C-alpha positions as CSV (number, residue, x, y, z in Angstrom):
1,M,103.6,76.6,114.6
2,G,105.5,77.8,117.7
3,F,103.5,80.9,118.0
4,A,99.9,79.7,117.2
5,G,98.7,80.7,120.8
6,A,100.3,84.4,119.9
7,M,98.3,84.6,116.5
8,V,95.2,83.8,118.7
9,V,95.9,86.8,121.0
10,A,96.4,89.1,117.6
11,M,93.3,87.9,116.2
12,A,91.2,88.4,119.5
13,V,92.9,91.9,120.4
14,D,92.4,92.8,116.7
15,A,88.6,91.7,116.6
16,L,87.9,94.0,119.9
17,T,89.5,96.5,119.4
18,G,91.0,96.8,115.4
19,W,93.7,99.9,115.1
20,P,92.3,103.0,117.3
21,S,92.1,106.1,115.6
22,Q,93.8,107.7,118.1
23,L,96.7,105.9,118.6
24,F,97.0,105.9,114.4
25,A,97.1,110.3,114.9
26,R,99.4,109.7,117.1
27,I,101.8,107.3,115.9
28,G,100.4,106.2,113.2
29,H,100.8,102.0,111.9
30,P,103.0,99.8,111.5
31,V,102.3,99.6,107.7
32,T,102.2,103.1,107.0
33,W,106.0,103.2,108.6
34,L,107.2,100.5,106.0
35,G,105.3,102.7,103.4
36,R,107.1,105.8,104.1
37,L,111.1,103.4,104.0
38,I,109.6,101.7,101.0
39,A,108.9,105.5,98.9
40,A,112.4,106.6,100.2
41,I,113.9,103.8,98.5
42,D,111.6,104.2,95.4
43,A,112.4,107.7,95.1
44,G,116.1,107.4,95.3
45,W,117.4,103.8,93.7
46,N,114.3,103.8,90.8
47,R,115.7,106.2,88.4
48,A,113.4,106.5,84.9
49,S,117.3,107.1,83.2
50,D,118.8,103.7,84.5
51,P,118.2,100.5,81.8
52,P,115.7,98.1,82.6
53,A,117.9,95.5,83.9
54,F,120.1,97.5,86.5
55,R,116.3,99.2,88.2
56,R,115.2,95.3,88.3
57,A,118.9,95.0,90.4
58,T,118.2,97.7,92.6
59,G,114.3,97.1,93.5
60,T,115.6,93.7,94.0
61,A,118.1,94.8,96.4
62,G,115.7,97.6,98.1
63,A,113.1,95.0,98.5
64,L,115.6,92.3,100.3
65,V,116.7,95.7,102.7
66,V,113.1,96.2,103.4
67,I,112.4,92.5,104.4
68,V,115.5,92.0,106.1
69,L,115.4,94.9,108.2
70,S,111.8,94.4,109.2
71,V,112.6,90.5,110.1
72,V,115.5,91.7,111.8
73,C,113.4,93.8,113.9
74,G,111.1,91.4,114.7
75,W,113.7,89.3,116.0
76,L,115.2,91.7,118.3
77,L,111.9,92.7,119.7
78,Q,111.1,89.0,120.3
79,S,114.3,87.9,121.6
80,M,114.0,90.5,124.4
81,F,110.4,88.6,125.7
82,P,110.7,86.0,128.6
83,S,110.1,82.6,128.2
84,G,106.6,80.7,128.6
85,W,103.0,82.1,127.9
86,I,104.5,86.0,128.7
87,R,106.1,85.2,125.5
88,I,103.3,84.2,123.8
89,A,101.1,87.1,124.9
90,L,103.9,89.9,124.2
91,V,104.2,88.6,120.7
92,G,100.1,88.4,120.1
93,I,100.2,91.9,121.2
94,F,103.0,93.4,119.1
95,A,101.6,91.4,116.2
96,W,97.9,92.6,116.8
97,P,98.5,95.7,114.3
98,L,99.6,93.6,111.9
99,V,96.1,91.7,111.7
100,A,93.5,93.6,109.8
101,L,90.8,91.2,111.2
102,R,88.4,94.3,112.3
103,S,89.5,96.7,109.8
104,L,88.6,94.4,106.6
105,H,85.3,93.3,108.0
106,D,84.4,97.5,108.5
107,H,85.5,98.4,105.7
108,V,83.1,95.6,103.3
109,A,80.8,96.6,105.8
110,A,80.7,100.3,104.9
111,V,80.1,99.1,101.1
112,A,77.3,96.9,102.1
113,N,75.3,99.1,104.6
114,P,74.3,102.0,101.9
115,L,74.1,99.9,98.8
116,L,71.1,97.7,100.9
117,G,69.7,100.9,101.4
118,G,69.8,101.6,97.4
119,D,72.4,104.8,98.1
120,I,74.6,104.1,95.0
121,A,76.7,107.3,96.0
122,A,77.6,106.5,99.1
123,A,78.5,102.7,98.5
124,R,80.9,103.7,95.3
125,G,82.8,106.2,97.8
126,A,82.7,103.1,100.1
127,V,84.0,100.7,97.4
128,S,86.6,103.4,96.3
129,R,88.3,102.9,99.5
130,I,89.3,99.5,99.2
131,V,89.5,98.7,95.3
132,G,91.4,100.5,92.6
133,R,89.2,100.3,89.9
134,D,86.8,103.2,88.7
135,P,84.4,103.3,91.3
136,A,81.5,106.1,89.1
137,A,81.7,103.5,86.4
138,L,80.7,100.6,88.6
139,D,76.4,99.9,88.4
140,E,74.9,98.2,92.1
141,A,76.6,94.6,90.7
142,G,79.5,95.7,90.3
143,I,80.0,97.6,93.6
144,A,78.5,94.8,95.2
145,R,81.5,92.4,93.0
146,A,84.7,94.6,94.0
147,A,83.4,93.9,97.3
148,I,83.1,90.5,97.6
149,E,86.4,90.5,95.6
150,S,88.1,92.3,98.3
151,L,86.6,90.5,100.7
152,A,87.9,87.4,99.9
153,E,91.2,88.7,98.8
154,N,92.3,90.4,101.2
155,T,91.0,88.0,103.6
156,S,94.2,85.8,102.7
157,D,96.4,89.0,102.3
158,G,95.6,90.6,105.3
159,I,94.8,88.0,107.8
160,V,95.3,84.0,106.7
161,A,99.1,85.1,105.6
162,P,100.3,87.4,108.3
163,V,98.8,84.9,110.9
164,F,100.4,81.7,108.8
165,W,103.7,83.3,108.9
166,G,103.6,84.7,112.3
167,A,102.4,80.8,113.8
168,V,105.3,79.6,112.2
169,F,107.9,82.5,113.1
170,G,106.5,84.8,115.4
171,L,107.1,88.2,114.8
172,P,109.9,87.8,112.2
173,G,108.1,86.0,110.4
174,I,104.3,88.3,110.5
175,L,106.6,91.5,109.8
176,G,108.6,90.4,107.3
177,Y,105.2,89.3,105.8
178,K,103.9,92.4,106.0
179,A,107.0,94.4,104.7
180,I,106.8,91.8,101.2
181,N,102.8,92.3,100.9
182,T,103.3,96.2,101.4
183,L,106.3,96.3,99.2
184,D,103.6,94.6,96.1
185,S,101.3,97.0,97.2
186,M,103.3,100.0,96.4
187,I,106.2,99.0,93.8
188,G,104.9,95.4,92.6
189,H,102.1,96.2,89.6
190,R,103.0,96.3,85.9
191,S,103.0,100.8,85.1
192,E,106.0,101.9,83.6
193,R,107.8,103.1,86.7
194,H,107.6,100.3,88.4
195,E,107.6,97.0,85.9
196,A,111.5,96.4,86.3
197,F,112.0,97.9,89.6
198,G,109.5,96.2,91.2
199,W,109.7,92.9,89.7
200,A,111.2,91.2,92.7
201,A,108.6,92.8,95.1
202,A,105.9,91.4,93.2
203,R,107.6,87.7,92.5
204,I,108.4,87.1,96.1
205,D,105.1,88.4,97.0
206,D,103.6,85.4,95.0
207,V,105.7,83.1,97.2
208,A,104.8,84.4,100.5
209,N,101.2,84.2,99.5
210,F,101.3,80.7,97.6
211,I,100.2,78.5,100.9
212,P,97.7,81.4,102.6
213,A,95.6,81.9,99.2
214,R,95.2,78.2,99.4
215,L,94.8,77.6,102.8
216,T,91.8,80.6,102.9
217,G,89.8,79.5,99.8
218,F,89.5,76.0,101.8
219,L,88.3,77.7,105.1
220,F,85.4,79.3,102.3
221,V,84.5,75.9,101.2
222,L,84.4,74.6,104.6
223,L,82.3,77.3,106.1
224,A,80.1,77.6,102.6
225,P,76.3,77.1,102.0
226,R,77.4,75.5,98.9
227,R,80.1,73.3,99.7
228,S,80.5,71.2,96.6
229,E,79.4,74.5,94.1
230,A,82.3,76.5,96.1
231,L,85.3,73.9,96.0
232,S,84.4,72.9,91.7
233,C,84.7,76.7,91.5
234,M,87.7,76.9,93.5
235,T,89.2,73.9,91.6
236,R,88.4,75.1,88.3
237,D,88.5,78.6,88.0
238,A,91.6,79.9,90.8
239,R,94.0,79.2,87.6
240,R,91.9,81.6,85.4
241,H,92.8,84.6,87.7
242,R,95.6,87.0,86.8
243,S,96.9,86.3,90.1
244,P,98.7,83.3,91.0
245,N,96.9,83.6,94.4
246,A,94.0,85.1,94.6
247,G,92.4,83.4,92.4
248,W,91.5,80.8,94.9
249,P,89.8,82.6,97.7
250,E,88.1,84.7,95.1
251,A,86.7,81.8,93.0
252,A,85.8,79.9,96.2
253,M,83.5,82.7,97.2
254,A,82.5,83.2,93.9
255,G,81.0,79.8,94.2
256,A,80.2,79.9,98.3
257,L,77.5,82.5,97.2
258,G,76.8,81.4,93.9
259,V,77.8,84.5,92.2
260,R,80.2,85.7,89.1
261,L,83.4,87.7,89.8
262,S,86.3,88.8,88.4
263,G,85.7,89.3,84.6
264,P,86.4,93.2,82.7
265,R,86.7,96.4,84.7
266,I,87.6,99.9,84.6
267,Y,90.9,100.8,86.1
268,H,92.4,105.0,85.5
269,G,89.7,104.9,82.1
270,K,91.1,101.5,80.9
271,T,89.0,98.1,80.8
272,T,90.9,95.4,81.1
273,D,89.2,92.0,79.8
274,E,89.6,89.6,82.9
275,P,87.9,86.6,82.5
276,W,85.0,85.4,84.8
277,L,85.3,83.7,88.3
278,N,82.3,80.9,88.2
279,E,80.7,82.1,84.7
280,G,77.4,81.3,84.6
281,A,76.4,82.3,87.6
282,R,74.3,85.3,88.3
283,D,75.5,88.7,89.3
284,P,76.0,89.5,93.2
285,H,73.4,91.8,94.9
286,P,74.0,93.8,97.6
287,A,73.0,91.0,99.7
288,D,75.7,88.7,98.8
289,I,78.1,91.3,100.4
290,V,76.4,90.4,103.7
291,G,76.4,86.6,103.0
292,G,80.1,87.2,102.4
293,L,80.5,88.9,105.5
294,T,78.9,85.9,107.1
295,I,81.2,83.6,105.5
296,Y,84.3,85.8,106.9
297,R,83.4,85.7,109.9
298,R,82.8,82.1,110.3
299,A,86.0,81.5,108.8
300,M,88.3,83.6,111.0
301,L,86.1,81.6,113.7
302,L,87.8,78.2,112.7
303,L,91.3,79.6,111.8
304,A,91.3,81.2,115.9
305,G,90.1,77.6,116.7
306,V,92.6,75.9,115.1
307,L,95.5,78.1,116.1
308,A,94.2,76.9,119.8
309,I,94.0,74.0,120.0
310,L,98.0,73.7,118.0
311,A,98.3,75.9,120.1
312,F,97.4,73.3,123.6
313,A,98.1,70.2,121.6
């Protein structure tokens, strides 16, 4: 955890500023840069005419190119920094864009605010920006459920995981993780085009998120108003989720709020029959999104506090 202090810097800067829209308009964002590289590899290497085994091989090679390039860029940049606290500060500043602390909070709050006011249409529009399911099919409970699930899962993917790998390896770790996560989000899904080509991206993402997902779940348990229920739900239901990792923070949040999450949902007009997490509990209300955000803020403060202790130990 040699770069724990740097991750505290990154979290603090992002919590205060986010990624300014003016900066995004001028230069984009590191994830969009990665996205363009992945899209180019997907367009050039993923040919429908190739057999599945060959597409899996080229997809694996493409994923490794993106990951290795990201790690090398991070290592080269970090190697130019002076030693001591200046190095820690610079690593933290350069890691800042890769920690989506404020963005996640603001996107989920943008769902909660209109939903609390009874504006279902605005809430559907806001939730469509953070989940892939069909927003037109969501009622009030469905919108609240989608927002809470996104909050729980993306706390792990968007904050805890990059901070974890950044604390261990510095810029190579956090850049490498963001490359892995972006690959998974773009080509790691089970579609006809990416079933074979994105196989490696999905498997690597599963490995990279194994520890962070469980760490996120335990952070939620520690800060839950219903701590015993959160722990019981997480240990009982996490493995029922379709993802080997997302079930841990989602089940912990379900138990913490006393609501049921996951369950059947509609993607592109097709219903997927997912199992419930915390089955038998009530459906979430708009106020439960606010409760989830409260747990989220406290969990992030606890994470930053633990990192600060490690930095000064």
